[in-house]
C-alpha positions as CSV (number, residue, x, y, z in Angstrom):
1,M,-14.5,-5.4,-22.6
2,R,-12.7,-5.9,-19.3
3,F,-10.2,-3.8,-17.3
4,I,-7.0,-4.5,-15.5
5,F,-5.3,-2.4,-12.8
6,H,-1.6,-1.8,-12.7
7,P,-0.7,-2.9,-9.2
8,E,0.3,0.6,-8.2
9,A,-3.0,2.0,-9.5
10,E,-4.9,-0.5,-7.4
11,K,-2.8,0.6,-4.3
12,E,-3.6,4.3,-5.1
13,L,-7.3,3.5,-5.2
14,N,-7.2,1.6,-1.9
15,N,-5.1,4.3,-0.3
16,A,-7.5,7.0,-1.4
17,I,-10.5,5.0,-0.1
18,D,-8.8,4.7,3.3
19,Y,-8.0,8.4,3.3
20,Y,-11.6,9.4,2.5
21,N,-12.9,7.0,5.1
22,D,-10.7,8.7,7.7
23,C,-12.1,12.0,6.7
24,R,-15.7,11.0,7.0
25,N,-17.6,7.8,7.5
26,N,-18.6,6.2,4.2
27,L,-16.8,8.9,2.1
28,G,-14.3,6.2,1.0
29,R,-17.2,4.1,-0.3
30,E,-18.6,7.1,-2.1
31,F,-15.2,7.7,-3.7
32,A,-14.9,4.0,-4.8
33,L,-18.4,4.2,-6.4
34,E,-17.4,7.3,-8.3
35,V,-14.2,5.7,-9.5
36,H,-16.0,2.5,-10.6
37,S,-18.7,4.6,-12.3
38,T,-15.9,6.3,-14.3
39,I,-14.4,3.0,-15.2
40,R,-17.8,1.8,-16.5
41,L,-18.0,4.9,-18.7
42,I,-14.5,4.1,-20.0
43,L,-15.5,0.6,-20.8
44,T,-18.6,1.8,-22.6
45,H,-16.9,4.6,-24.5
46,P,-13.1,4.0,-24.3
47,E,-12.1,6.6,-26.9
48,S,-14.2,9.5,-25.5
49,W,-11.4,11.0,-23.4
50,S,-8.5,13.0,-24.6
51,I,-5.1,11.5,-25.1
52,I,-2.7,13.0,-22.6
53,D,0.5,11.1,-23.5
54,E,1.1,8.8,-26.5
55,D,-1.7,6.3,-26.0
56,V,-2.8,7.2,-22.5
57,R,-6.1,8.9,-21.8
58,R,-7.6,10.5,-18.7
59,A,-11.1,10.4,-17.5
60,L,-12.1,12.6,-14.6
61,V,-13.8,11.3,-11.5
62,K,-16.9,13.2,-10.5
63,R,-17.0,14.9,-7.1
64,F,-13.3,14.1,-6.3
65,P,-10.0,15.6,-7.6
66,Y,-9.0,12.4,-9.3
67,G,-8.5,11.1,-12.8
68,V,-8.4,7.5,-14.1
69,L,-5.5,7.2,-16.5
70,Y,-5.7,4.3,-18.9
71,S,-4.6,2.8,-22.2
72,L,-6.6,0.8,-24.7
73,E,-5.1,-2.6,-25.2
74,K,-6.2,-5.2,-27.7
75,N,-8.8,-6.9,-25.4
76,Y,-8.9,-4.8,-22.3
77,I,-8.5,-1.4,-20.7
78,F,-5.2,-1.1,-18.7
79,I,-5.6,1.3,-15.8
80,L,-2.2,2.9,-15.2
81,A,-3.2,5.3,-12.3
82,V,-6.0,6.5,-10.1
83,M,-4.3,9.9,-9.9
84,N,-4.8,12.6,-7.4
85,L,-4.9,15.7,-9.7
86,H,-3.0,17.7,-7.1
87,R,0.0,15.4,-7.5
88,D,3.0,15.6,-9.9
89,P,1.2,15.0,-13.3
90,D,4.0,12.8,-14.7
91,Y,4.7,10.3,-11.8
92,W,2.8,7.5,-13.5
93,K,4.8,7.4,-16.7
94,V,7.1,4.7,-15.5
95,R,4.1,2.3,-15.4
96,K,3.5,2.0,-19.1
97,V,3.0,-1.4,-20.5
């Protein structure tokens, strides 16, 4: 199975990587590795995480206060958000397919 980022989710990921790199050298890289590790788990076991809204699930990222919000589509995983868990929890809802 493959995955596709919503354009805003990809921006969130890149912005978070930049933020963490500003905090400490290579911390952004560590964050990116954790997010991609989470995505690999989602691809392997897409139904393992709880549904948080209709058909949207959330997988938590280790070590960082982020979640990967996604939906299962016919042939792919659609990543709606790489969400900072300290942000308004409903901001991503306008991104649904």
